[in-house]
C-alpha atoms as an extended CHARMM CRD file, in Angstrom:
* protein
*
        64  EXT
         1         1  UNK       CA             96.8120000000      122.6300000000      120.5490000000  PROA      1               0.0000000000
         2         2  UNK       CA             94.9860000000      120.5240000000      118.0710000000  PROA      2               0.0000000000
         3         3  UNK       CA             96.7140000000      117.4760000000      116.5400000000  PROA      3               0.0000000000
         4         4  UNK       CA             97.9580000000      118.2230000000      112.8700000000  PROA      4               0.0000000000
         5         5  UNK       CA             96.3360000000      116.1860000000      110.4530000000  PROA      5               0.0000000000
         6         6  UNK       CA             97.8530000000      115.1940000000      107.1640000000  PROA      6               0.0000000000
         7         7  UNK       CA             96.5190000000      113.5880000000      104.1950000000  PROA      7               0.0000000000
         8         8  UNK       CA             99.6540000000      111.2750000000      104.3330000000  PROA      8               0.0000000000
         9         9  UNK       CA             98.4390000000      109.7460000000      107.5420000000  PROA      9               0.0000000000
        10        10  UNK       CA             95.2100000000      108.6540000000      106.2820000000  PROA      10              0.0000000000
        11        11  UNK       CA             94.0460000000      105.1870000000      106.9640000000  PROA      11              0.0000000000
        12        12  UNK       CA             91.3180000000      103.8200000000      104.8570000000  PROA      12              0.0000000000
        13        13  UNK       CA             88.3140000000      102.2700000000      106.5290000000  PROA      13              0.0000000000
        14        14  UNK       CA             88.1820000000       99.6040000000      103.7950000000  PROA      14              0.0000000000
        15        15  UNK       CA             90.0750000000       98.0540000000      101.3610000000  PROA      15              0.0000000000
        16        16  UNK       CA             89.3100000000       96.3750000000       97.8700000000  PROA      16              0.0000000000
        17        17  UNK       CA             90.3480000000       92.7720000000       97.6540000000  PROA      17              0.0000000000
        18        18  UNK       CA             93.5710000000       93.3640000000       95.9080000000  PROA      18              0.0000000000
        19        19  UNK       CA             94.6780000000       95.5730000000       98.4340000000  PROA      19              0.0000000000
        20        20  UNK       CA             93.5510000000       93.7120000000      101.3080000000  PROA      20              0.0000000000
        21        21  UNK       CA             95.5880000000       90.6990000000      100.1270000000  PROA      21              0.0000000000
        22        22  UNK       CA             98.6730000000       92.8040000000       99.8150000000  PROA      22              0.0000000000
        23        23  UNK       CA             98.1300000000       93.9150000000      103.2000000000  PROA      23              0.0000000000
        24        24  UNK       CA             97.5590000000       90.4720000000      104.7080000000  PROA      24              0.0000000000
        25        25  UNK       CA            100.5730000000       89.1660000000      102.7050000000  PROA      25              0.0000000000
        26        26  UNK       CA             98.4220000000       86.4640000000      100.7210000000  PROA      26              0.0000000000
        27        27  UNK       CA             97.0510000000       86.1160000000       97.2270000000  PROA      27              0.0000000000
        28        28  UNK       CA             93.7080000000       87.5140000000       95.8790000000  PROA      28              0.0000000000
        29        29  UNK       CA             92.7590000000       84.0570000000       94.9270000000  PROA      29              0.0000000000
        30        30  UNK       CA             93.2500000000       82.9070000000       98.8030000000  PROA      30              0.0000000000
        31        31  UNK       CA             91.3390000000       85.8710000000      100.1340000000  PROA      31              0.0000000000
        32        32  UNK       CA             88.4510000000       85.4050000000       97.4290000000  PROA      32              0.0000000000
        33        33  UNK       CA             88.2640000000       81.7350000000       98.5740000000  PROA      33              0.0000000000
        34        34  UNK       CA             87.8400000000       82.9840000000      102.3800000000  PROA      34              0.0000000000
        35        35  UNK       CA             85.3330000000       85.5480000000      101.3010000000  PROA      35              0.0000000000
        36        36  UNK       CA             83.3780000000       83.0870000000       99.3910000000  PROA      36              0.0000000000
        37        37  UNK       CA             83.4750000000       80.5120000000      102.4880000000  PROA      37              0.0000000000
        38        38  UNK       CA             82.3760000000       83.1260000000      105.0470000000  PROA      38              0.0000000000
        39        39  UNK       CA             85.6140000000       83.1620000000      106.9150000000  PROA      39              0.0000000000
        40        40  UNK       CA             86.5590000000       86.6660000000      105.9950000000  PROA      40              0.0000000000
        41        41  UNK       CA             83.8630000000       89.3700000000      106.2510000000  PROA      41              0.0000000000
        42        42  UNK       CA             83.5030000000       91.5600000000      103.0980000000  PROA      42              0.0000000000
        43        43  UNK       CA             80.8880000000       93.8420000000      101.9540000000  PROA      43              0.0000000000
        44        44  UNK       CA             79.6950000000       94.7970000000       98.4070000000  PROA      44              0.0000000000
        45        45  UNK       CA             79.4590000000       98.3510000000       97.2620000000  PROA      45              0.0000000000
        46        46  UNK       CA             78.1560000000       98.8670000000       93.8150000000  PROA      46              0.0000000000
        47        47  UNK       CA             80.5460000000       96.1270000000       91.7980000000  PROA      47              0.0000000000
        48        48  UNK       CA             83.3860000000       96.4730000000       94.1410000000  PROA      48              0.0000000000
        49        49  UNK       CA             83.8510000000       94.2240000000       97.2100000000  PROA      49              0.0000000000
        50        50  UNK       CA             85.7420000000       95.7620000000      100.3090000000  PROA      50              0.0000000000
        51        51  UNK       CA             87.1490000000       94.4330000000      103.5650000000  PROA      51              0.0000000000
        52        52  UNK       CA             86.9130000000       96.5890000000      106.4490000000  PROA      52              0.0000000000
        53        53  UNK       CA             90.2330000000       97.6320000000      108.5480000000  PROA      53              0.0000000000
        54        54  UNK       CA             88.6440000000       96.2400000000      111.4310000000  PROA      54              0.0000000000
        55        55  UNK       CA             88.2130000000       92.5980000000      109.6340000000  PROA      55              0.0000000000
        56        56  UNK       CA             91.8840000000       92.9840000000      108.3620000000  PROA      56              0.0000000000
        57        57  UNK       CA             93.2640000000       93.7550000000      111.8430000000  PROA      57              0.0000000000
        58        58  UNK       CA             91.1990000000       90.8500000000      113.4510000000  PROA      58              0.0000000000
        59        59  UNK       CA             92.7030000000       88.4980000000      110.6080000000  PROA      59              0.0000000000
        60        60  UNK       CA             96.1390000000       89.6890000000      111.4140000000  PROA      60              0.0000000000
        61        61  UNK       CA             95.8580000000       88.8230000000      115.2520000000  PROA      61              0.0000000000
        62        62  UNK       CA             93.6600000000       85.5430000000      114.7800000000  PROA      62              0.0000000000
        63        63  UNK       CA             94.7540000000       84.1020000000      111.7110000000  PROA      63              0.0000000000
        64        64  UNK       CA             92.7340000000       82.5200000000      108.9150000000  PROA      64              0.0000000000
């Protein structure tokens, strides 16, 4: 029997900086600083800067 999928169980692959900051429990300015210094890997997509879920998981485990 296939596993049931639900839109409520959707986990994003990427997060915009404001969302990523909330997930990590840090301020947006702190996260922007870490992105600008290269401590946090982020990708530009058009006008948006996105942080991957994998990067957030790495930061949660290793810290800044």
